N, C-alpha and C positions, 0 to 999 in steps of 0.2 A: 743806264738801262732802267726800265721800270721794274720795281720790285713787286712781289706778289701783293703786298699791302699798300702800294702807292696808288693814288687815284688815277684812273685812266683819263686820257685827254677828252675833254668835252668843250663845247663852245665857250664855257665860262672859265676855262683853265687859265692859269697864269703862264704867260709866255716869257721865256728867258733864253739868252744866248750863252752857251756853255762850251768850254774847251772840249775838244775831241781827245779822248785819252786811249791808252792801250786797252782799257776795259770796254770802251764804247765804240771803237773804230769799226768793228765788224757790223754792229747794229746800224751805224750811220751809213756805212757803205751799202747796206741792203735797202735803204730808203730809195724810192723811185717815183718819178712822176708817172702820169698815165702814158700809155703807149703812144697816143696821138700827140703828146707833148715832148717826146724824147728828142725831137729835132731842135728843141729850143734850149736845152741845157745838157752839159756833159754829166755822166754818172759821177756820183760823189767819190768813188774810188779814184777816178782820174783827177778830180779836183784836188783831193788830198795829196795824191802823188805829185802833182804840179806844185802845190804849195810847199812841199818839202824840198823842192829844187829852186825855190824862189826866195830871195832874201826880203821880198816886199809883201809876202802873203800873210794875211791875218784871217783866220777862219774859225768858225764856231758852228756847233750843232744848235738847231732850234729845238727847244723843248716846250711842251705844253704840260704843265705840272712836271712830272718826272718821266714823261713819255717823249722820246725823241721823235720829232715830226718833220724835220727839215735840216737844211744846210745853207750857210751863207759865207761868202768869202770876199775880202777886201784886198785890193792892191793898194798898199799903204806906202807911199813915198812922200814923207814930210817935206822934202825939198821942192815939191811941186804944189801949187795951190789946188789942183784938182785931184780928187781921190776917185777910185774906180771900183764900182760894184762888179766884181769879177764873176761870181756865181751866186745863184740863189734858187732854191727849190723847196717846195713843200711836198711831202709824200702824197701820193694819190689818195690814200685813205683819210687824209687829214685836210684836204683842200675844202674850201668854201665854209670854213669854221672860224675865219678871222685870224688864223695864226700867221699867215703871210703878211697881212697888214700890220699886225702887232710886231712881228719880227723886223720888218723893214723900218718901222718907227724907232725901235731900239737901235738898229744898225745906224740909221741917220743920226740919232742922238750921239752915238759913239763917234762917228766921223766928225761931228761938230766939235768934239773935244781934241781932235788931232791938230798939230801945229799948222797954222796958216791955211786951214781948210776953208775954201770959198766955194767950191763946186764939187758935186758928186756926179760922176758919169757912169753910164752903163751902155750896153749895146744889146740890140734885140734883132731876132729874125722876124722880118715883117711877113707874116703869114696868118691866115685865119686861125684863131685859137691861141695866138701868141700873147706874150705878156705886155705888149705896148700899152693897151688901155689901162692896165693895172698901174704901170709906172706913171702914166699921164695923170691918174687920179691923185698922185702924190706931188704933182707939179713938175715932173720931168717933161722936157720938151725935146723934140727932134732938133738936131743941130744942122742937118743937111749933109753931114759927113758920114762916111762908112768905114768900118774897120773889119777886115777879114770877112767882107760880104754882109756884115750886120750894120744896121742903122744905129748911130750913136745918139744917145739921149743925155741931157744934162739937167741937173737940179741945182739952182743957186742956193747956197747955204747961208 
C-alpha cells in the first residue's frame, strides 16, 4: 500500500512485481479495469482465490513506485516447456502510462528463468478493445487454437 509519504504513480515511476500479502490483498482486490474491459479479465479477487487452489499459480501485484496498479498471474508448470500468462490487468486509473508494458517485460524476464521455458502462452477474447494488439506488440502470435472460447497466443522465448 502506498504510504502518505511515498511518491504517487506517474509515467516515470519504477515498475515492480511484488507478492500480494495479508496487508495488501484488499487493495489489490479493489483494482479494476474499465467497465468496457471487464469481459476480458476476471476480477483480482477471483484470480487470487483460484491461485490459492492451484499448485501451479504464481501471482504478483504490479506496483508503480509504491502504488499498486495491477495484477499478473502465471501458470507455472516446470515439467512443461510452455508457461501460461493466466491473468493480467492494469487498473483503469493507471492505464496508458506504460505500466502494463513494463510489467509484462518483467514477467517475461521471470518466465525466461523458469526451468525449460521455451514458450509463453496466453489467451484473449477477440473483441473490439481487447488486449490482442497489445500482446502482438510483444511478439505473441495467434496459434489458431481456442481454449474456453478464447484465442490462444504464443510467444517463443
